[in-house]
N, C-alpha and C positions, 0 to 999 in steps of 0.2 A: 549538469543535472537537468537542464531544460530540454534535453533530447529525450527524456523519459516521458512516454505517454502511454496511458492504459485505457483501453475501451472497456467501459463498464455499462452494461445495458446499451442504450443508444447514445451514450455520451463519452467523450474523450476527456480524461483527466490528465492534466499536465502537472508534472512534478517540478517545483521551484524551490530553491534554497532562499531562506529569508533570515538575515542576520537578526539576532536578538530575541528569537522565540523563547529561548530558555531564560534569558535575563529579564525580559519584560513580562512574560506570561507563564513561566515555569513549564514550558511545553517543549517536547522534542519535535512534535509535528502536529499538524491539524489539516482537516479537509474542509473546504468550503464548497457547498453544493451548488450555489447560485452561479459560480463561475468555473466549476469543475476543476478546482485547483487543490493539489496536495502540497502543502508547504512544510519544509523540514529545516531544522537547524543545521547550518553548514559545518559547525564545529564538531559534529558527531563523527565517530569512526565509521568505516565502511560497513562493518557488520551491524552496528546499531542503526545506521541509515536504512539498510535493507529491511531490518525488522520494523522500523517506524513506517516505511513506505507500505509494507504489507499490512500493518495495523490500520493505516489510514485507508488503504484499498478495501479492507473488510468493512469499514464504516461506509464507504461509497457503495459497496455491493448491497449492504443492508438497506441503505437509503433508496437506491434504485429499485430494490425489490419491494419498497413500500413500507419499510420499518422506520418510522420517524423517531420513535422512542427506542434507544439502544442501550443495552447494558454494557457499560464500559469494562467491567471485570470480565465478562464473556468475550468481548472483542480482544482484550489484552491477552487472555489465555489462548484463544484460538490463533491470534496473531503470532504468538511465540511458537506454537506447534506447527502452524502452516509454514513459517519461516524455516524451521528445522526440517520439515518434510521436503520442501522444495530444495533447500541447500544440500541435503544429504542424498538427493535423488535426481540431480540434474541430468545425468546420463540416461536414466530411465525415462524421464520426461521427454528427452530428445528422441528416444526410440519410439515412445508413444506418439509423438507428433509426426515422426516419419511414417509410422503405420497409417495414421489418419490421412496424410498427404498422398500415400500410395493407393488409396481406395478410389 
């Protein structure tokens, strides 16, 4: 998981698995802005991990855009939809990126 890195604004967020997030804090994941880390619970299944990473990336995007106060319900709902859109349209995103690279 440590090979996952996402550039958000001018920062690179690293994804790390942290044992015990669910047991200790009742969390699937969390983002820490000071060290640009997305921490996720390693016991989650692959689909849930993807959804949690996208959820935490949305928090990072909002923070980097200057939104310090974030609506958790909004992030949760958007995260679920964005996860679905990306997952169901990977081939289309590949084509989109190929078009961008050919310009």
